[in-house]
N, C-alpha and C positions, 0 to 999 in steps of 0.2 A: 413458576417462579418468574418475577420480573426484574430486570435490572435497568436502572436508569442511569444513562450518562448524559450529562449536561455540557460537556466540553465539545467545542467544536472541532478540536483536534481528534477526539474519539470518533466523530462522525465523518471525518474528512476521507479516510481510506475506503469507505463504501464496503467494507467486509464485515458488516453487522452480523450476517449469517454465520460467518466463520467464528466470529467472537461468541455468539450465542451456542454454536455447536461445541466450542471448547469449554464453555461453562457447563454445558449439559454433561460432558464426559466427566466433570469433576464432582457431580452430584453422587450422593450415595444411593439415591433411588434408581431402581431398574426402568421406571417408566417416568419420564418428565418432558415437559415442553418449557423452553426458556424464552422469554421475550426480552430483546434488547431494545430499548426506546431511547431515541436521541432527538435533537431538534430537526434533524433532516428526514428520518424515516424510521420504521419500526421493522425488526427482523426477528425470525424465529429460528430456534435450534431445537431439534428433537432427540430423545433417547428412548427407544423401546417402543414408543408410540408416535403417532403423527396426527396432529389436530390441523385441519385445513378449514378455512373459511369458504363456504360455497360462494357467496357474494362478496365483492370488495366492501370493506368496512368504510362507511361514511364518517370520517373524522372531521371534527371542527379544528381547522389549522390555525385558528386564532387562539385556541385554548392552550393552557401551559402543556409541557411535554408530559408531566405527571398525570394530567387529566386525560390526555390522549392514551397514555399507557393503561390507565385504569379501565377506560372504555375498550380498549383492545383486549385486555385480560378478561372482562365480562363476556365479550363475544366469544373468546376462545372457550371459556367455561361452559358456554351454551351448546358448543359443538361435541359431536361424539368422537371420542378417540379411536382411531384405528390402530391395529397392530403394525408396527413399522416394518416388521419382516414381510416381505412381498409387496408392500405398498410403495407408491412412488413419492418421493420428496427429494429436492434438489440436493440437500446436504445430509442425506442418509445413504449408506452403503447397502448392499444387498442383504446383509446380516441385520439391518435395523440399527446399526451403530453410527453415531455422528461422524461425519467426515471433518477432521480437524486440521488438515493441511491443505494448502493451496498450490498444487504442482503446476508449475508454468513450463510447458514443453515447447513454447514458441521460439525459444532462443536455441542456438546451436550448442549442444552439449560437449562438443569437442574443445580442448584446451586452445587457448589463443596461441598462434605461432607467429613468430616475427622472422623475416628473411634474414638469413646470415649472409655475410658478404661485405661488400664496399660501401654500403649506404652510410654507415656511421662514420667510417674513415673519410669518404668523400665530403660529408657534412663538416667534419673537422677541419679538413684542408680548406675548404670554401670559407669558413668562418676565419681561420688564420689570414687567408689572403685578404679578404674584405676588411677584417679588423685591423690588419697590419697597414693596408692602404689608407684607411681612415685616420689611423694614429699618425702616419707619416705626414699626411696632408694637414692634420691639426697642428703638429709640431712645426712645419714650415710657416704656416699662417701665424702662429704665435711668435715665431722669431722676426717675421717681416713686420709685425705690428710692434714689437719691442724695439726694432732698428728705427722705426720711423718716429717713435715717441723719444728715443734717446738722442736721435740725430738732429731733432729740431730744437 
């Protein structure tokens, strides 16, 4: 199966393999290869089988996306399908099922904590002092300007 996406937005996230794997899991077939082609690149998702190209495919990048996808499908059809269980593919788990989630463990999983104490109170007091001072100085300047204009 080949899915063609022509939106730059679809290609922007760079997770075409993840999209292909999600589509592959939705298919009723037990064995399938899904190609997701867009203007940037082509990505594969496998279910039950793995089709790998031995040599990189020479695609005409001046051709339309649908023409490149068709060339890619023809090349995939000419390859032999391997049983996914026990074979290596980046988006296949050990049972031959597509991996459909992208777990990011790089961030700290603990909840964010904020220090309790006087930080908020000190900020409020500083704001009142500075704001009050600016307000008083503004009123004094306004009065002096008003007196000068009325006095003349």
